[in-house]
Rosetta silent file (secondary structure, phi, psi, omega in degrees, C-alpha in Angstrom):
SEQUENCE: EGSRRAKNALKNSLKILSEPETSSEGTYLAIQKAMNSFLDEKDDRTLERSTSEIISRIQTQKINEDLIKGITTTLNRGDAVRFAPVSTADSIADLEKFREFLANVDQDWTMAK
SCORE:     score description
SCORE:     0.000 S_00000001
   1 L     0.000  -48.186  178.816    5.374   21.621    1.790 S_00000001
   2 H   -58.371  -41.425 -177.895    2.824   19.400   -0.060 S_00000001
   3 H   -67.412  -43.892 -178.876    5.108   18.786   -3.021 S_00000001
   4 H   -66.806  -37.649  178.062    7.913   17.631   -0.664 S_00000001
   5 H   -57.992  -46.556 -177.812    5.483   15.316    1.203 S_00000001
   6 H   -58.675  -41.574 -176.943    4.494   13.825   -2.146 S_00000001
   7 H   -71.911  -19.177 -179.704    8.028   13.171   -3.201 S_00000001
   8 H   -91.349   -0.767 -168.144    8.636   11.452    0.241 S_00000001
   9 H   -68.425  -37.201  176.909    5.539    9.274   -0.027 S_00000001
  10 H   -75.077  -34.256  178.758    7.323    6.244   -1.378 S_00000001
  11 H   -62.077  -49.269 -178.236   10.390    6.546    0.931 S_00000001
  12 H   -65.631  -34.767  177.840    8.126    6.830    4.001 S_00000001
  13 H   -78.775  -34.958  174.087    5.846    3.992    3.092 S_00000001
  14 H   -66.025  -30.363  177.846    8.744    1.615    2.333 S_00000001
  15 H   -60.406  -44.907 -178.335   10.116    2.540    5.775 S_00000001
  16 H   -55.791  -49.360 -168.120    6.817    1.165    7.350 S_00000001
  17 H   -79.070   -3.903  178.722    7.299   -2.034    5.462 S_00000001
  18 H   -89.773   -7.632 -177.207   10.872   -2.426    6.430 S_00000001
  19 L   -90.295  123.842 -176.268   10.125   -2.925   10.084 S_00000001
  20 L   -66.726  137.609  176.887    9.674   -6.773   10.685 S_00000001
  21 L  -102.402  152.307 -178.425    6.361   -8.064   11.829 S_00000001
  22 L   -97.101   -7.288  177.817    6.000  -11.256   13.987 S_00000001
  23 L  -142.733  167.089  178.833    2.650  -12.367   12.551 S_00000001
  24 H   -68.538  -38.072  176.507    0.708  -12.444    9.305 S_00000001
  25 H   -57.440  -45.732  179.127   -1.909  -10.121   10.861 S_00000001
  26 H   -64.048  -37.504  179.737    0.874   -7.658   11.661 S_00000001
  27 H   -64.545  -47.630 -178.747    2.325   -7.860    8.194 S_00000001
  28 H   -71.766  -23.705  168.072   -0.996   -7.030    6.480 S_00000001
  29 H   -64.868  -42.112  174.954   -1.567   -4.308    8.989 S_00000001
  30 H   -66.664  -35.704  176.347    1.758   -2.749    8.045 S_00000001
  31 H   -64.633  -45.295 -175.417    0.841   -3.085    4.294 S_00000001
  32 H   -61.688  -53.113  179.530   -2.491   -1.288    4.947 S_00000001
  33 H   -51.448  -44.805 -178.917   -0.585    1.390    7.089 S_00000001
  34 H   -66.974  -42.629  177.503    1.989    1.894    4.263 S_00000001
  35 H   -62.298  -40.884  171.791   -0.677    2.264    1.589 S_00000001
  36 H   -67.583  -34.450  174.567   -2.465    4.889    3.740 S_00000001
  37 H   -64.746  -44.223  178.473    0.712    6.660    4.521 S_00000001
  38 H   -56.638  -51.368  177.417    1.537    6.716    0.801 S_00000001
  39 H   -61.907  -48.676  178.661   -1.888    8.307    0.035 S_00000001
  40 H   -54.400  -46.500  178.111   -1.639   10.733    2.913 S_00000001
  41 H   -64.477  -43.996 -176.917    1.668   12.040    1.585 S_00000001
  42 H   -69.211  -42.028 -174.698    0.443   12.276   -2.066 S_00000001
  43 H   -85.584   -5.171 -176.786   -2.819   14.011   -0.973 S_00000001
  44 L    54.392   45.604  173.318   -1.172   16.116    1.757 S_00000001
  45 L  -163.087  149.500 -179.196   -3.705   15.130    4.296 S_00000001
  46 L   -97.912  127.330 -175.571   -4.150   12.397    6.883 S_00000001
  47 L  -153.448  135.976 -177.891   -6.972   10.024    6.511 S_00000001
  48 L   -90.347  121.828 -177.306   -7.620    6.421    7.568 S_00000001
  49 L  -114.527  147.620  172.030   -9.003    4.575    4.427 S_00000001
  50 L   -80.553  174.872  177.399  -10.715    1.161    4.018 S_00000001
  51 H   -59.714  -47.637 -172.534   -9.485   -1.158    1.222 S_00000001
  52 H   -67.424  -34.049  177.879  -12.272   -0.041   -1.013 S_00000001
  53 H   -68.799  -39.619  173.947  -11.453    3.655   -0.406 S_00000001
  54 H   -54.188  -53.232 -176.156   -7.776    2.946   -1.156 S_00000001
  55 H   -59.262  -49.387  177.389   -8.681    1.357   -4.410 S_00000001
  56 H   -53.564  -40.113 -178.379  -11.000    4.111   -5.405 S_00000001
  57 H   -67.980  -41.069 -178.625   -8.398    6.685   -4.716 S_00000001
  58 H   -72.552  -24.698  177.228   -5.645    5.027   -6.784 S_00000001
  59 H   -63.566  -26.874  176.997   -8.142    4.435   -9.585 S_00000001
  60 L   -67.775   -9.738  176.868   -8.306    8.236   -9.899 S_00000001
  61 L  -109.709  169.066  178.049   -4.727    8.387  -11.203 S_00000001
  62 L   -82.418   63.184  179.980   -3.387    6.664  -14.307 S_00000001
  63 L   -87.413  134.142  176.607   -2.383    3.575  -12.547 S_00000001
  64 L   -53.521  127.856 -174.051   -1.853    0.400  -14.482 S_00000001
  65 H   -58.194  -35.817  177.538   -4.940   -1.864  -14.166 S_00000001
  66 H   -64.772  -37.735  176.038   -2.789   -4.992  -13.392 S_00000001
  67 H   -62.862  -43.307  175.650   -1.142   -3.089  -10.661 S_00000001
  68 H   -57.690  -46.392 -168.287   -4.532   -2.119   -9.205 S_00000001
  69 H   -72.444  -43.595  176.413   -5.709   -5.701   -9.290 S_00000001
  70 H   -60.610  -41.781  175.819   -2.472   -6.847   -7.451 S_00000001
  71 H   -66.885  -41.220 -176.778   -2.907   -4.200   -4.727 S_00000001
  72 H   -62.912  -44.418 -178.322   -6.616   -5.137   -4.406 S_00000001
  73 H   -58.664  -46.774 -175.584   -5.731   -8.834   -4.001 S_00000001
  74 H   -65.790  -48.241  177.078   -3.160   -8.081   -1.372 S_00000001
  75 H   -59.721  -37.315  178.075   -5.388   -5.723    0.579 S_00000001
  76 H   -72.098  -30.835  177.838   -8.280   -8.081    0.506 S_00000001
  77 H   -66.421  -40.447  176.900   -6.173  -10.973    1.699 S_00000001
  78 H   -57.820  -38.835  178.614   -5.072   -8.534    4.618 S_00000001
  79 H   -67.074  -44.446 -174.588   -8.766   -7.990    5.395 S_00000001
  80 H   -75.113  -14.555 -177.245   -9.538  -11.767    5.459 S_00000001
  81 L   -61.705  -19.824  176.321   -6.511  -12.673    7.566 S_00000001
  82 L   -73.949  -12.823 -178.146   -8.520  -11.742   10.592 S_00000001
  83 L  -110.772  -34.476 -173.804  -10.988  -14.619    9.729 S_00000001
  84 L  -134.427  126.320  178.493   -8.789  -17.279    8.037 S_00000001
  85 L   -59.769  147.264  173.846   -5.150  -17.806    8.760 S_00000001
  86 L  -128.298  135.473 -172.652   -2.594  -17.019    6.190 S_00000001
  87 L   -63.379  153.743  176.368    0.941  -18.512    6.472 S_00000001
  88 H   -54.703  -50.383  174.806    3.791  -16.311    7.494 S_00000001
  89 H   -50.600  -41.472  176.418    5.514  -17.207    4.212 S_00000001
  90 H   -70.705  -34.849  179.047    2.580  -16.015    2.121 S_00000001
  91 H   -74.105  -29.517  174.418    2.340  -12.806    4.076 S_00000001
  92 H   -71.134  -35.120  179.618    6.056  -12.166    3.723 S_00000001
  93 H   -67.465  -36.212  176.499    5.742  -12.900   -0.077 S_00000001
  94 H   -68.133  -38.229 -178.747    2.824  -10.361   -0.214 S_00000001
  95 H   -60.190  -48.517  175.846    4.917   -7.843    1.631 S_00000001
  96 H   -56.117  -47.842  179.207    7.848   -8.237   -0.880 S_00000001
  97 H   -63.310  -35.624 -173.722    5.304   -7.756   -3.813 S_00000001
  98 H   -73.063  -29.960  174.937    3.726   -4.735   -2.136 S_00000001
  99 H   -57.797  -46.371  177.967    7.051   -2.949   -1.978 S_00000001
 100 H   -61.400  -47.797  177.757    7.224   -3.434   -5.830 S_00000001
 101 H   -49.199  -54.770 -179.581    3.536   -2.295   -6.074 S_00000001
 102 H   -51.099  -54.481 -179.986    4.347    0.910   -4.177 S_00000001
 103 H   -56.479  -42.036  174.880    7.268    1.738   -6.329 S_00000001
 104 H   -68.257  -36.565  172.910    5.256    1.221   -9.431 S_00000001
 105 H   -64.849  -42.259  170.710    2.284    3.207   -8.248 S_00000001
 106 H   -54.324  -42.743  178.346    4.686    6.016   -7.392 S_00000001
 107 H   -71.269  -41.100  177.106    6.063    6.013  -10.861 S_00000001
 108 H   -66.318  -36.243  176.410    2.682    5.792  -12.610 S_00000001
 109 H   -62.156  -44.642 -177.819    1.455    8.584  -10.325 S_00000001
 110 H   -68.887  -36.551  177.200    4.311   10.790  -11.040 S_00000001
 111 H   -75.349  -12.241  177.013    3.987   10.293  -14.793 S_00000001
 112 H   -71.438  -27.750 -175.984    0.260   11.076  -14.616 S_00000001
 113 L   -68.411    0.000    0.000    1.061   14.652  -13.657 S_00000001
C-alpha cells in the first residue's frame, strides 16, 4: 500500500494544482496543499506541515539544492501573500513553476532510493 501511494504522489499533487483558483491566496494555498499531499504520499502518513517543516523534510532526500531554493521561495511567497498582495499573474507563474518543481523532486526522490 505504501509503495503504491508513493508512486501516486506526483499524480495526486499535480491534480490538486490543476484545479483553477480565483485568487493569489487560493493559488498559494493549493501549492502548499499539493506539497503536503506529495509528502503524505511519500511518507505514507497524513501530516499538516509548515513551510519550514516541508523544507526540512525534502532536505532529508538527495534533492538538488537549486530545486530546494525554488520551492522555498515559492512557499515563502505563499506565506507572505496573506500580508502583502501578489498579482494573479505572479501566482499563476509560481503555480506553473511548482508543477515542474514537484516533477523534479519526484525524480530526485526516486533516484535517491
